[in-house]
NUTIFI-35770 format. One record per atom (N, C-alpha, C): residue in one letter; x, y, z. Coordinates in steps of 0.02 Angstrom, whole numbers, padded with zeros to 5 digits, always signed. Each point is the difference from the previous one (the first is absolute). Example, Ala and Ser with C-alpha at 12.3 -4.5 7.8 and 13.67 -1.06 7.14 Angstrom:
! residues 2
a+00660-00284+00390
a-00045+00059+00000
a+00045+00060+00000
s-00018+00053-00036
s+00042+00059+00003
s-00039+00055+00037
//
This chain:
! residues 332
m+05462+06133+03659
m-00052-00020+00047
m+00020-00065+00034
p+00002-00002+00067
p+00019-00061+00035
p-00053-00054-00009
k+00022-00062+00002
k-00046-00056-00006
k+00002-00040+00065
i-00059-00024+00022
i-00006-00037+00062
i-00014-00073-00016
s+00039-00045+00030
s-00014-00072-00003
s-00035-00020+00064
i-00059-00029-00008
i-00042-00018+00057
i-00001-00076+00006
f+00012-00025+00060
f+00004-00072+00013
f-00061-00022+00040
t-00040-00046-00028
t-00061-00022+00032
t-00002-00077+00002
p+00022-00030+00056
p-00009-00072+00008
p-00075-00016+00008
v-00021-00056-00029
v-00071-00018+00002
v-00006-00073+00021
f-00041-00011+00052
f-00017-00069+00018
f-00073-00002+00022
n-00042-00032-00040
n-00071-00008+00016
n-00032+00066+00023
a+00007+00051-00041
a-00022+00067+00017
a-00061+00022-00041
q-00040-00048-00024
q-00054+00016-00046
q-00050+00050+00028
n-00008+00002+00066
n-00050+00045+00029
n+00020+00073-00003
y+00065+00014-00006
y+00023+00069+00004
y+00043+00021-00059
l+00024-00047-00039
l+00050+00015-00051
l-00025+00049-00052
e-00062-00007-00022
e-00026+00045-00052
e-00002+00072+00024
e-00022+00011+00063
e-00001+00067+00028
e+00070+00028+00005
c+00047-00042+00020
c+00070+00021+00006
c+00027+00024-00068
l-00009-00041-00052
l+00028+00016-00065
l-00036+00057-00035
n-00064+00007+00013
n-00037+00058-00027
n+00025+00065+00031
s+00016-00003+00064
s+00026+00061+00033
s+00067+00020-00030
l+00036-00048-00025
l+00064+00013-00033
l-00011+00025-00071
r-00044-00032-00036
r-00014+00020-00070
r-00028+00071-00003
n-00035+00022+00051
n-00032+00066+00001
n+00045+00055+00027
q+00063-00014+00012
q+00045+00050+00028
q+00009+00060-00047
t+00006+00059+00030
t+00011+00060-00040
t+00071+00001-00029
f+00046-00037+00031
f+00068-00010-00027
f-00002-00066-00038
s+00022+00002-00063
s-00011-00058-00043
s+00063-00038-00020
d+00060+00026+00015
d+00061-00033-00022
d+00023-00051+00051
w-00032-00056+00000
w+00016-00054+00047
w-00009-00068-00035
e+00029-00050+00031
e-00011-00069-00019
e-00015-00039+00064
c-00044-00048-00004
c-00017-00041+00058
c+00018-00072-00013
l+00046-00026+00040
l+00021-00069-00006
l-00043-00042+00047
l-00048-00036-00030
l-00047-00042+00038
l+00031-00069+00008
i+00013-00020+00061
i+00036-00063+00013
i-00048-00048+00035
d-00029-00045-00040
d-00048-00047+00029
d+00037-00058+00033
d-00016-00010+00064
d+00035-00049+00041
d-00039-00066+00003
g-00016-00026-00060
g-00035-00063-00004
g-00072+00003+00025
s-00035+00054-00015
s-00070+00008+00023
s-00044-00057-00026
t-00049-00019+00041
t-00048-00052-00019
t-00071+00026-00008
d-00008+00066+00008
d-00067+00030-00010
d-00002+00033-00069
k-00038+00053-00008
k-00008+00033-00065
k+00050+00057-00011
s+00051+00003+00041
s+00050+00054-00007
s+00032-00001-00070
k+00015-00059-00025
k+00033-00004-00066
k-00044+00030-00055
q-00064-00014+00002
q-00046+00029-00050
q-00002+00076+00004
i+00001+00026+00061
i+00000+00073+00009
i+00065+00029-00027
i+00056-00032+00015
i+00065+00023-00026
i+00000-00001-00076
d-00025-00054-00029
d-00003-00006-00073
d-00041+00056-00031
a-00055+00018+00033
a-00043+00053-00027
a+00035+00067-00001
f+00039+00014+00052
f+00035+00065+00003
f+00060+00001-00047
t+00037-00055-00004
t+00059+00000-00044
t-00020+00002-00074
s-00058-00027-00016
s-00022+00001-00070
s-00028+00067-00022
s-00022+00041+00049
s-00030+00064-00017
s+00046+00060+00013
d+00056-00012+00036
d+00045+00056+00017
d+00070-00028+00004
s+00044+00020-00046
s+00067-00028-00005
s+00045+00020+00059
r-00023+00046+00041
r+00039+00019+00059
r-00002-00054+00054
f-00049-00045-00004
f-00003-00056+00046
f+00038-00060-00031
i+00047-00026+00038
i+00043-00055-00024
i-00007-00058+00049
a-00017-00059-00025
a-00015-00057+00044
a+00058-00049+00005
f+00009-00027+00060
f+00047-00054+00013
f-00037-00053+00041
f-00002-00061-00025
f-00035-00054+00035
f+00052-00049+00026
l+00005-00004+00066
l+00052-00040+00033
l-00031-00053+00045
e+00040-00049+00018
e-00023-00050+00048
e-00005+00032+00069
h-00046-00025+00040
h-00013+00030+00066
h+00061-00007+00045
c+00020+00057+00031
c+00053-00002+00050
c-00020+00035+00064
g-00051+00042-00003
g-00025+00033+00061
g+00045+00054+00027
n+00047+00025-00039
n+00047+00050+00023
n+00001+00060-00048
p-00038+00053+00015
p-00004+00058-00046
p+00067+00030-00017
q+00046+00004+00048
q+00065+00031-00013
q+00040-00041-00049
k-00004-00066+00005
k+00034-00044-00046
k-00029+00007-00070
l-00066+00005-00005
l-00033+00008-00065
l+00023+00064-00034
k+00001+00055+00038
k+00021+00064-00028
k+00073-00003-00022
g+00041-00035+00038
g+00070-00007-00018
g+00010-00037-00066
l-00043-00048-00013
l+00006-00039-00061
l-00014+00041-00063
v-00047+00047+00005
v-00020+00038-00060
v+00032+00069-00003
r+00034+00021+00053
r+00028+00068+00001
r+00048+00013-00058
p+00040-00049-00023
p+00042+00014-00057
p-00038+00017-00064
e-00065-00018-00002
e-00040+00015-00059
e-00030+00071+00001
a+00007+00034+00056
a-00029+00067+00007
a+00038+00051-00040
n-00036+00048-00030
n+00031+00052-00041
n-00004+00070+00030
g-00029+00005+00060
g-00012+00066+00029
g+00060+00030+00034
d-00003+00067+00008
d+00051+00036+00037
d-00015-00002+00075
w-00063-00015+00017
w-00022-00001+00069
w-00039-00065+00013
f+00008-00026+00061
f-00036-00061+00020
f-00056+00017+00049
f-00054-00037-00006
f-00059+00012+00043
f-00034-00067+00012
d-00018-00014+00063
d-00035-00062+00017
d-00074+00013+00010
l-00042-00044-00029
l-00072+00005+00008
l-00028-00069+00012
d-00029-00011+00059
d-00029-00065+00016
d-00065-00010-00037
a-00015-00062-00016
a-00057-00016-00044
a-00068+00014+00031
d-00003+00007+00066
d-00064+00015+00032
d-00005+00073+00023
d+00047+00041-00020
d-00002+00071+00017
d-00016+00041-00063
f-00007+00066+00008
f-00014+00043-00057
f+00024+00071+00014
l+00003+00041-00053
l+00031+00066+00004
l-00050+00056-00013
e+00013+00058+00031
e-00036+00060-00021
e+00022+00018-00071
v-00044+00031-00036
v+00009+00009-00072
v+00063+00040-00017
d+00023+00043+00045
d+00060+00041-00014
d+00060-00021+00041
c-00001-00060+00027
c+00055-00024+00044
c+00068+00005-00035
l+00006-00030-00058
l+00065-00002-00034
l+00022+00070-00022
e-00048+00040-00022
e+00017+00069-00022
e+00029+00040+00058
i-00031-00006+00059
i+00024+00036+00059
i+00071-00023+00018
l+00012-00064-00002
l+00066-00027+00017
l+00053+00025-00049
v-00015-00001-00065
v+00048+00022-00050
v+00014+00075+00006
n-00052+00039+00010
n+00010+00072+00007
n+00040+00017+00062
r-00011-00036+00053
r+00038+00012+00062
r+00074-00017-00011
q+00013-00053-00037
q+00069-00018-00013
q+00034+00053-00043
k-00035+00026-00051
k+00028+00053-00042
k+00015+00062+00041
q-00043+00014+00048
q+00007+00060+00041
q+00060-00005+00047
t+00014-00060+00026
t+00050-00009+00053
t+00064-00032-00024
g-00002-00040-00052
g+00060-00034-00024
g+00022-00059+00044
v-00043-00025+00043
v+00018-00055+00045
v-00003-00066-00038
d+00027-00053+00032
d-00003-00065-00032
d-00055-00045+00028
t-00039+00025+00049
t-00058-00037+00026
t-00054+00050+00019
v-00061-00013-00023
v-00057+00042+00020
v-00052-00046+00031
i-00018+00015+00062
i-00047-00041+00038
i-00071+00027-00008
l-00048-00046-00006
l-00070+00020-00006
l-00036-00004+00067
q-00064+00016+00001
q-00041-00006+00061
q-00043-00063-00006
l+00011-00045+00047
l-00037-00063+00001
l-00067+00012+00036
k-00054-00019-00034
k-00067+00008+00030
k-00030-00069+00011
l-00001-00021+00063
l-00028-00065+00017
l-00076+00004-00005
v-00029-00045-00040
v-00073+00002-00011
v-00030-00068+00019
d-00066-00001+00009
d-00033-00062+00017
d+00000-00047-00060
e-00026-00060+00009
e+00004-00051-00052
e-00036+00021-00063
q-00052+00041+00007
q-00037+00024-00058
q+00036+00058-00035
g+00053+00026+00031
g+00038+00055-00029
g-00035+00067+00004
v-00044+00007+00049
v-00041+00061+00004
v+00021+00044+00059
k+00003-00028+00059
k+00012+00038+00061
k+00075+00003+00015
i+00026+00061+00009
i+00070+00009+00018
i+00007-00010+00075
l+00041-00049+00020
l+00010-00017+00070
l+00059+00036+00031
k+00051+00013-00040
k+00060+00032+00026
k+00042+00025-00059
k+00040+00052+00013
k+00046+00024-00051
k+00071-00003+00027
i+00048-00021-00042
i+00070-00002+00018
i+00040+00034-00055
p+00032+00058+00013
p-00006+00038+00063
p-00067+00037+00004
e-00015+00026+00059
e-00061+00037+00010
e+00003+00067-00037
d-00058+00032-00007
d-00004+00062-00038
d+00041+00057+00031
n+00014-00004+00065
n+00039+00054+00033
n+00075-00009-00008
f+00021-00051-00037
f+00072-00011-00014
f+00026+00055-00044
n+00063+00018+00008
n+00031+00052-00042
n+00022-00031-00067
f-00043+00003-00049
f+00014-00031-00065
f+00050+00040-00041
d+00016+00061+00021
d+00047+00041-00037
d+00073-00015+00016
q+00012-00035+00054
q+00069-00012+00021
q+00035-00051-00045
i+00066+00004+00000
i+00042-00048-00035
i+00049-00028+00052
l+00002-00066+00005
l+00041-00032+00051
l+00054-00043-00034
s+00052-00015+00038
s+00048-00050-00023
s-00033-00068+00004
g+00029-00048-00034
g-00027-00068+00001
g-00001-00028+00071
k+00053+00013+00038
k+00004-00026+00068
k-00054+00031+00044
e-00012+00065-00007
e-00052+00033+00039
e-00069-00028-00017
a-00012-00008-00065
a-00065-00027-00021
a-00008-00072+00023
g+00053-00040-00007
g-00003-00070+00020
g-00018-00009+00072
m+00026+00042+00044
m-00014-00007+00071
m-00072+00017+00017
l-00034+00034-00044
l-00072+00014+00012
l-00042-00062-00011
t+00031-00055-00023
t-00037-00063-00010
t+00020-00053+00052
i+00045+00017+00046
i+00023-00048+00050
i-00036+00014+00065
g-00033-00051+00026
g-00037+00008+00063
g-00072+00017-00012
k-00013+00046-00046
k-00068+00017-00020
k+00004+00027-00071
w-00055-00006-00036
w-00001+00022-00070
w-00020+00074-00003
g+00049+00044+00009
g-00014+00071-00005
g-00009+00023-00071
i+00029-00037-00048
i-00009+00012-00071
i-00011-00068-00034
s-00023+00001-00061
s-00003-00062-00038
s+00068-00010-00033
t+00010-00059-00029
t+00062-00013-00037
t-00014-00004-00074
m-00060+00018-00021
m-00020-00009-00069
m+00005+00065-00039
g+00015-00005-00064
g+00007+00058-00043
g+00043-00018-00059
i+00030+00050-00031
i+00045-00014-00056
i+00073+00003+00023
v+00038-00048-00025
v+00071-00007+00018
v+00040+00000-00064
s+00054+00038-00002
s+00043+00002-00058
s+00026-00070-00017
r-00003-00017-00063
r+00026-00065-00023
r+00074-00006+00018
d+00038+00054-00010
d+00072-00002+00015
d+00012-00013+00074
l-00041+00031+00044
l+00008-00011+00071
l-00014-00073+00017
y-00054-00027-00027
y-00019-00068+00017
y+00052-00051-00024
t+00023+00009-00061
t+00047-00049-00028
t+00069+00005+00032
s+00018+00059+00028
s+00066+00008+00030
s+00000-00018+00074
a-00060-00001+00031
a-00004-00015+00072
a+00019-00074+00012
n+00035-00012+00054
n+00024-00068+00016
n-00048-00032+00050
f-00057-00023-00024
f-00049-00032+00044
f+00020-00072+00014
d-00009-00021+00062
d+00013-00069+00019
d-00061-00042-00016
l-00001-00030-00059
l-00056-00042-00021
l+00021-00073-00008
s+00052-00019+00038
s+00028-00067-00007
s-00050-00055+00018
n-00045+00015+00047
n-00050-00050+00018
n-00065+00016-00035
n-00008-00024-00061
n-00059+00017-00039
n-00061-00042+00018
s+00005-00041+00053
s-00058-00037+00023
s-00044+00044+00044
l+00026+00058+00019
l-00038+00044+00044
l-00034+00055-00040
n-00056+00023+00028
n-00032+00059-00028
n+00034+00062+00029
l+00042+00031-00040
l+00042+00054+00025
l-00026+00069-00020
d-00064+00006-00016
d-00027+00064-00023
d+00014+00056+00050
e-00013-00013+00064
e+00010+00052+00050
e+00073+00020+00005
y+00044-00050+00002
y+00071+00015+00005
y+00025+00039-00061
v-00019-00022-00060
v+00024+00032-00062
v-00025+00072-00003
s-00063+00012+00019
s-00026+00069-00004
s+00037+00045+00049
q+00016-00026+00060
q+00038+00040+00048
q+00072+00009-00022
a+00030-00052-00027
a+00069+00005-00024
a+00006+00050-00057
t-00052+00003-00042
t+00000+00048-00055
t+00000+00071+00026
l-00039+00013+00053
l-00001+00066+00030
l+00069+00018+00028
f+00030-00046+00037
f+00066+00013+00029
f+00053+00012-00053
a-00008-00031-00057
a+00049+00008-00054
a-00009+00065-00039
s-00057+00033+00009
s-00015+00062-00037
s+00044+00057+00023
r+00022+00041-00047
r+00037+00060+00018
r-00046+00052+00030
s-00060+00006-00030
s-00049+00048+00025
s-00070-00026-00016
v-00047+00018+00044
v-00069-00025-00005
v-00048+00058+00006
a-00046+00005-00047
a-00053+00050+00003
a-00067-00035+00012
f-00050+00040+00018
f-00066-00028+00017
f-00054+00034-00041
s-00056-00035-00006
s-00056+00027-00038
s-00064-00029+00029
q-00056+00032-00020
q-00066-00026+00020
q-00032-00038-00057
a+00041-00029-00043
a-00026-00045-00051
a-00034-00058+00035
g-00060-00016-00021
g-00042-00047+00038
g+00005-00072-00025
y+00017-00045+00046
y+00002-00072-00013
y-00048-00032+00050
f-00050-00035-00024
f-00051-00031+00043
f+00020-00072+00016
y+00014-00012+00064
y+00025-00064+00024
y-00058-00037+00035
r-00024-00052-00033
r-00060-00035+00023
r+00013-00043+00062
q-00043+00008+00050
q+00005-00039+00061
q-00053-00055-00001
h+00021-00062-00003
h-00047-00056-00004
h-00022-00020+00070
q-00064-00004+00010
q-00026-00019+00066
q+00023-00070+00019
q+00001-00046-00047
q+00018-00069+00016
q+00073-00005+00021
a+00042+00044-00027
a+00072-00004+00015
a+00014+00012+00074
r-00046+00035+00035
r+00011+00015+00070
r-00011-00060+00046
t-00037-00050-00024
t-00018-00055+00044
t+00023-00068-00027
k+00021-00004-00063
k+00017-00066-00028
k+00063-00028+00031
t+00005-00066-00001
t+00057-00034+00029
t+00063+00017-00039
p+00054+00021+00034
p+00062+00016-00036
p+00032-00062-00029
t+00035+00007-00055
t+00037-00056-00029
t+00071-00001+00030
p+00033-00058-00002
p+00068-00004+00028
p+00048+00051-00030
v-00010+00016-00064
v+00045+00048-00034
v-00002+00069+00033
r-00055+00016+00032
r-00006+00066+00031
r+00052+00012+00054
f+00021-00054+00033
f+00047+00008+00055
f+00071+00014-00024
a+00012-00009-00065
a+00066+00014-00028
a+00016+00074+00003
i-00049+00042+00018
i+00013+00072+00005
i+00051+00014+00055
l+00008-00048+00046
l+00051+00009+00052
l+00070+00003-00030
h+00011-00035-00056
h+00063+00003-00035
h+00011+00070-00030
s-00052+00026-00032
s+00007+00066-00032
s+00007+00055+00053
d-00027-00011+00060
d+00010+00048+00054
d+00075+00005+00017
k+00033-00057+00002
k+00072+00001+00014
k+00038+00035-00057
m-00022-00010-00061
m+00031+00034-00056
m-00009+00075+00006
r-00059+00021+00022
r-00013+00072+00009
r+00044+00029+00055
e+00008-00038+00055
e+00045+00022+00053
e+00070+00012-00028
n+00025-00048-00037
n+00068+00007-00028
n+00004+00059-00048
l-00055+00013-00036
l-00002+00057-00045
l+00008+00066+00039
v-00037+00007+00054
v+00003+00060+00041
v+00070+00008+00031
i+00026-00056+00026
i+00067+00002+00031
i+00053+00022-00051
s-00007-00024-00062
s+00050+00018-00052
s-00001+00075-00015
h-00057+00033+00011
h-00004+00072-00015
h+00014+00043+00061
f-00016-00024+00060
f+00005+00043+00060
f+00049-00025+00053
g+00020-00062-00004
g+00044-00028+00050
g-00036-00043+00051
e+00036-00048+00028
e-00031-00050+00044
e-00027+00028+00064
h+00030+00054+00025
h-00021+00027+00064
h-00041+00065-00007
s-00025+00013-00059
s-00039+00061-00011
s-00071-00008+00026
n-00032+00057+00010
n-00070-00001+00021
n-00044-00032-00054
e+00019+00010-00064
e-00038-00029-00055
e+00003-00077+00003
a+00059-00027+00016
a+00007-00072+00007
a-00043-00026+00058
k-00003+00040+00053
k-00041-00018+00058
k-00075-00004-00020
i-00021+00047-00041
i-00070+00000-00023
i-00013-00062-00043
a+00047-00016-00044
a-00009-00059-00042
a-00001-00064+00041
k+00043-00005+00050
k+00001-00058+00044
k-00066-00006+00038
t-00025+00055+00026
t-00063-00001+00036
t-00057-00023-00045
t+00001+00022-00062
t-00051-00021-00048
t+00002-00075-00011
s+00060-00028-00005
s+00008-00072-00009
s-00025-00038+00061
l+00015+00025+00059
l-00022-00033+00061
l-00076-00001+00006
k-00031+00057-00017
k-00073+00003+00002
k-00030-00049-00049
r+00029-00004-00059
r-00027-00046-00051
r+00009-00072+00024
f+00058-00015+00030
f+00012-00067+00025
f-00055-00021+00049
l-00015+00043+00048
l-00052-00016+00049
l-00068-00006-00033
g-00014+00045-00048
g-00064-00002-00034
g-00009-00063-00041
m+00053-00020-00036
m-00004-00060-00042
m-00002-00064+00043
y+00036+00002+00056
y-00001-00057+00045
y-00071-00011+00028
t-00031+00055+00020
t-00069-00003+00025
t-00047-00024-00055
l+00010+00025-00061
l-00042-00021-00056
l+00006-00076-00012
f+00061-00025+00006
f+00012-00071-00010
f-00041-00042+00049
f+00001+00020+00063
f-00036-00038+00050
f-00076+00006-00008
r-00022+00055-00027
r-00072+00008-00012
r-00025-00050-00053
f+00043-00013-00050
f-00021-00042-00057
f+00040-00065-00005
q+00034-00019+00053
q+00045-00057-00002
q-00033-00064-00025
k-00061-00012+00021
k-00034-00063-00017
k-00016-00005-00075
h+00005+00056-00036
h-00014-00001-00072
h+00060-00021-00042
f+00059-00005+00033
f+00060-00020-00035
f+00015-00074+00010
s+00029-00031-00050
s+00021-00070+00007
s+00059-00004+00049
k+00016-00061+00020
k+00057-00009+00046
k+00065+00024-00031
d+00009-00014-00064
d+00061+00022-00034
d+00003+00076-00004
e-00057+00032-00015
e-00003+00073-00003
e+00015+00030+00068
q-00029-00029+00052
q+00013+00025+00068
q+00074-00005+00017
k+00031-00055-00021
k+00071-00009+00013
k+00042+00052-00035
r-00015+00014-00064
r+00038+00050-00038
r-00009+00070+00030
i-00062+00016+00019
i-00013+00066+00028
i+00036+00008+00067
n-00003-00053+00041
n+00034+00003+00065
n+00075+00008-00009
t+00029-00033-00050
t+00071+00007-00014
t+00017+00073-00018
l-00043+00031-00040
l+00009+00070-00019
l-00002+00045+00062
f-00048-00013+00044
f-00004+00040+00062
f+00062-00009+00043
l+00025-00062+00003
l+00060-00013+00041
l+00060+00037-00029
e+00008-00001-00066
e+00056+00035-00032
e-00005+00075+00012
t-00061+00026-00006
t-00010+00072+00011
t+00014+00019+00072
f-00025-00041+00047
f+00009+00013+00071
f+00074+00001+00018
k+00039-00045-00029
k+00071-00004+00015
k+00038+00062-00026
s-00029+00034-00049
s+00033+00059-00028
s-00007+00062+00043
f-00045-00004+00050
f-00010+00057+00046
f+00044-00009+00062
s+00042+00048+00012
s+00039-00002+00062
s-00040+00033+00056
k+00012-00021+00062
k-00036+00030+00057
k+00015+00075+00006
k+00061+00018-00018
k+00018+00071+00003
k-00041+00040-00050
e-00007-00026-00061
e-00039+00034-00051
e-00073+00006+00021
i-00026-00054+00028
i-00070+00000+00023
i-00010+00053+00053
w+00045+00002+00049
w-00009+00046+00056
w+00009+00073-00020
h+00040+00012-00051
h+00011+00069-00022
h-00047+00020-00057
s-00047-00043-00017
s-00050+00017-00051
s-00053+00047+00029
n-00045+00021-00043
n-00054+00045+00022
n-00064-00037+00017
l+00006-00066+00011
l-00059-00039+00018
l-00026+00019+00069
h-00064-00015+00013
h-00028+00008+00067
h+00039-00046+00047
v+00010+00021+00061
v+00042-00036+00048
v-00025-00071+00012
l-00067-00011-00002
l-00026-00068+00011
l+00020-00046-00058
k+00000+00027-00061
k+00021-00040-00057
k+00075-00014+00002
k+00038+00049+00023
k+00072-00011+00008
k+00012-00057+00050
c-00035+00003+00056
c+00008-00052+00051
c-00018-00069-00027
l-00052-00002-00042
l-00020-00064-00029
l+00054-00026-00047
l+00027+00043-00042
l+00047-00022-00051
l+00068-00020+00026
i+00019+00024+00060
i+00066-00020+00026
i-00005-00066+00039
l-00061-00027+00006
l-00008-00066+00031
l+00020-00055-00050
p+00012-00061+00024
p+00012-00056-00047
p-00059-00008-00047
r+00015-00025-00060
r-00051-00003-00052
r-00065-00036+00021
p+00003-00056+00038
p-00063-00031+00020
p-00047+00046+00038
f+00028+00046+00039
f-00042+00047+00037
f-00028+00054-00046
v+00039+00018-00051
v-00025+00047-00051
v-00059-00031-00036
a+00008-00065-00018
a-00055-00036-00033
a-00061-00003+00044
l+00010-00013+00065
l-00056-00004+00046
l-00038+00066+00004
g+00038+00055+00002
g-00032+00066+00002
g-00039+00015-00063
c+00028-00018-00058
c-00035+00011-00063
c-00062-00045-00006
k+00005-00061+00026
k-00058-00045+00000
k-00056+00030+00041
f+00018+00028+00058
f-00051+00029+00043
f-00033+00060-00034
y+00040+00041-00033
y-00028+00058-00034
y-00043-00022-00059
a+00022-00052-00035
a-00040-00027-00056
a-00067-00026+00026
f+00002-00033+00059
f-00063-00024+00030
f-00047+00058+00015
l+00027+00054+00027
l-00042+00058+00015
l-00030+00029-00064
r+00040+00001-00054
r-00025+00026-00065
r-00058-00042-00025
k+00006-00066+00007
k-00053-00044-00022
k-00065+00010+00039
m+00008+00019+00063
m-00059+00008+00043
m-00037+00066-00012
r+00033+00045-00037
r-00033+00064-00014
r-00060-00011-00045
p-00055+00036+00012
p-00060-00008-00043
p+00013+00025-00070
//
C-alpha cells in the first residue's frame, strides 16, 4: 500500500486549521502522514497542532522560526518524510473525504508519476464554489506527457498543479531553488509537471479558499519577487521546447503581462511602501524591463497597444502604468 507524505506550512491559521486537519483525518484513505510546519505562528495555531499530534500519530509537528516562505519550509522537512508520494495541503484549505483515495486509485490504474486533482475555489466560508480548475467538461481520462500538462498552466490555468507526485520524481528533478528568499511555489509546481514522464487527472476534490480581504489588501514588497520566478519559468519552457518555439512565445507573453500588471499594482499602492522599499521594487522592475528585448515584445501575443507601450523607453512605460493605476483607483 503506497504511503502519502502531506506537507502543510502553517502561519497564524487558527481560523481554518482545524477544518483543514479534520478533512485530512476523515479521509477514506488512511495511509498518510502530515508534516505540520509551523512558521513561527503567534496565534492559537500551535495549540491546534498540539491537539492533533497528541491524538493522532500521523500528524507530525515542526516548529520553526518565521521565514514567510512555504517552499523553503517544505524543503527543510522533506528529508523527514517517509511517504512514496508527496502532496501539498495549505492550512486554510480542505479536502473532500475521498480525495486521497481517488488520487491513489487513479495512480494504480495508470502507473503515472503525477496525478492532478480538481481545484475547487470556494468563498471564505468554504461553502460556495466559485470556480473549478479544470472545469467539469475537461477530459479527465486522458494521460499527457509532463510537457503537455505543464503548458496547460502557462498563460492560463487550464489545470491545477496540485495532486500526488512520486517521491522519486521529486527528488530526482533538478529544480532551480538557489534563491530561497523567494516564494517559489508556483515555479516548483510547474517544474514538477514538466519533469513528469506522464500525468493523469482526476476529480478528487481540493477546496481552495478565496479570502475576500486578499483581493483588496496592500501587497507586500515580497510579492513583486514573482517577476524573478516568471523568468525562471520562461527558462524552464525554453529548456523543454527551444528558444524560438511557440511555447516559449506563450511563456514570454505571460511574463510581459505579469510585468505590466505588477507595475500597475505598484503604482496603485506606492504610497504604502517606504522609500527603501520603493527603491528595491523599482530596481527589480528595471532589471526585469532590461531582460525584455524589443524583438521579443513585438513578436509576443500581447495586444498591439501593450506592445507599443513596452517598446517605449522605461519612463514612458511607467507613465502609462501610472495612468492605468489612476483609472483603477477611480473605479467605484
